[in-house]
C-alpha positions in Angstrom: 0.0 0.0 0.0 2.8 2.4 0.9 4.7 1.6 -2.3 1.6 2.2 -4.3 1.1 5.6 -2.6 4.8 6.6 -3.2 4.5 5.5 -6.9 1.3 7.5 -7.3 2.9 10.6 -5.7 6.0 10.2 -8.0 3.8 9.8 -11.1 1.7 12.8 -10.1 4.8 14.9 -9.6 6.3 13.8 -12.9 3.0 14.7 -14.6 3.1 18.2 -13.0 6.7 18.7 -14.1 5.9 17.6 -17.6 2.8 19.9 -17.7 4.9 22.9 -16.5 7.6 22.1 -19.1 5.0 21.9 -21.9 3.4 25.2 -20.8 6.9 26.9 -20.8 7.6 25.6 -24.3 4.2 26.7 -25.6 4.8 30.2 -24.1 8.2 30.5 -25.7 6.6 29.5 -29.1 3.8 32.0 -28.6 6.2 34.8 -27.7 8.4 34.0 -30.7 5.5 33.9 -33.1 4.0 37.2 -31.8 7.4 38.8 -32.1 8.1 37.4 -35.5 4.7 38.7 -36.8 5.3 42.2 -35.3 8.8 42.4 -36.6 7.9 41.2 -40.1 5.1 43.9 -40.2 7.6 46.6 -39.4 10.1 45.4 -42.0 7.3 45.3 -44.6 6.3 48.9 -43.6 9.9 50.0 -43.8 10.1 48.6 -47.3 6.9 50.5 -48.3 8.4 53.7 -46.9 11.7 53.0 -48.8 9.8 52.5 -52.1 8.1 55.8 -51.6 11.5 57.4 -50.8 12.9 56.0 -54.1 9.9 57.3 -56.0 10.4 60.7 -54.4 14.1 60.7 -55.3 13.1 59.8 -58.9 10.8 62.9 -59.0 13.7 65.0 -57.8 16.1 63.5 -60.3 13.7 63.9 -63.2 15.0 67.4 -63.9 11.4 68.6 -64.4 10.7 72.1 -63.2 9.6 72.2 -59.6 6.2 73.4 -60.5 5.6 70.3 -62.6 6.9 68.1 -59.7 4.5 69.5 -57.2 1.5 67.2 -57.9 3.7 64.1 -57.6 5.5 65.3 -54.5 2.2 66.1 -52.8 0.8 62.7 -53.7 4.0 61.1 -52.4 3.7 63.1 -49.2 0.2 61.9 -48.7 1.3 58.3 -49.3 4.2 58.7 -46.9 1.8 60.0 -44.2 -0.5 57.0 -44.7 2.4 54.5 -44.5 3.9 56.3 -41.5 0.7 55.8 -39.6 1.0 52.0 -40.2 4.6 52.1 -39.3 3.9 53.8 -36.0 1.2 51.2 -35.2 3.6 48.3 -35.8 6.2 50.1 -33.6 3.7 50.3 -30.8 3.1 46.5 -31.1 6.8 45.9 -31.0 7.1 48.1 -27.9 4.5 45.8 -26.3 6.2 42.6 -27.5 9.7 43.6 -26.7 12.4 43.1 -25.9 13.5 46.7 -25.1 16.5 46.8 -27.4 14.4 45.7 -30.4 11.7 48.2 -29.4 14.4 50.9 -29.3 15.7 49.9 -32.7 12.1 50.1 -34.0 11.8 53.6 -32.6 15.1 54.5 -34.4 13.4 53.6 -37.7 10.5 56.0 -36.8 12.9 58.8 -35.9 14.8 58.1 -39.2 11.6 58.9 -41.2 11.5 62.5 -39.9 14.5 64.0 -41.9 13.2 62.8 -45.3 9.7 64.0 -44.5 11.0 67.4 -43.4 13.1 67.6 -46.7 10.0 66.7 -48.7 7.9 69.4 -46.9 10.7 71.9 -47.5 10.7 71.0 -51.2 6.9 71.5 -51.5 7.4 74.9 -49.7 9.9 75.9 -52.4 13.4 75.1 -50.9 15.6 74.3 -54.0 18.2 72.4 -51.9 15.7 70.1 -50.3 16.0 67.4 -53.0 19.6 66.8 -52.2 18.9 66.8 -48.5 16.1 64.3 -49.1 18.5 61.9 -50.9 21.0 62.2 -48.0 18.4 60.9 -45.6 18.0 57.5 -47.3 21.1 55.8 -45.9 20.4 56.7 -42.3 16.9 55.4 -42.7 18.0 52.2 -44.3 20.8 51.6 -41.8 18.2 51.9 -39.0 16.2 49.2 -40.7 19.2 46.9 -41.0 20.0 47.5 -37.3 16.5 46.6 -36.4 16.6 43.4 -38.5 19.8 42.3 -36.8 18.3 42.7 -33.3 15.0 41.3 -34.3 16.6 38.1 -35.7 18.3 37.5 -32.3 15.1 38.2 -30.3 13.0 35.8 -32.5 15.5 33.0 -32.1 16.2 33.6 -28.4 12.9 34.7 -26.8 
């Protein structure tokens, strides 16, 4: 009888340990999946922003008189605003999912969108030097995306 009780207690404890281990594993998978989804969303949004930056650079490089560029530049500004809103949303999700270093890198992407937007605004306002300033903003933006990807890769594989 005592042996049966000891065996039962051991089996029960082993089942509890197994359940806890399974729960931890499932949590790690859920965290990894949530992070991956959020990180991919930000990377996709960054690519959309980059495409709009390239299109804006193409308008500046076209050599057309500024007055002819205005409709395209204003349309691109509108598109950038729309995509920026989506970018901010994904950054908020990443801030929630963490970890902090990845969230900070995501915030760096957001901050890197400000100089090109300001240059575009200046161009629309008539600043003739703004096209060159706009083009100078691309590398810092893209470098912030690459830094984010590097940190995100680590966070997804080591939650």
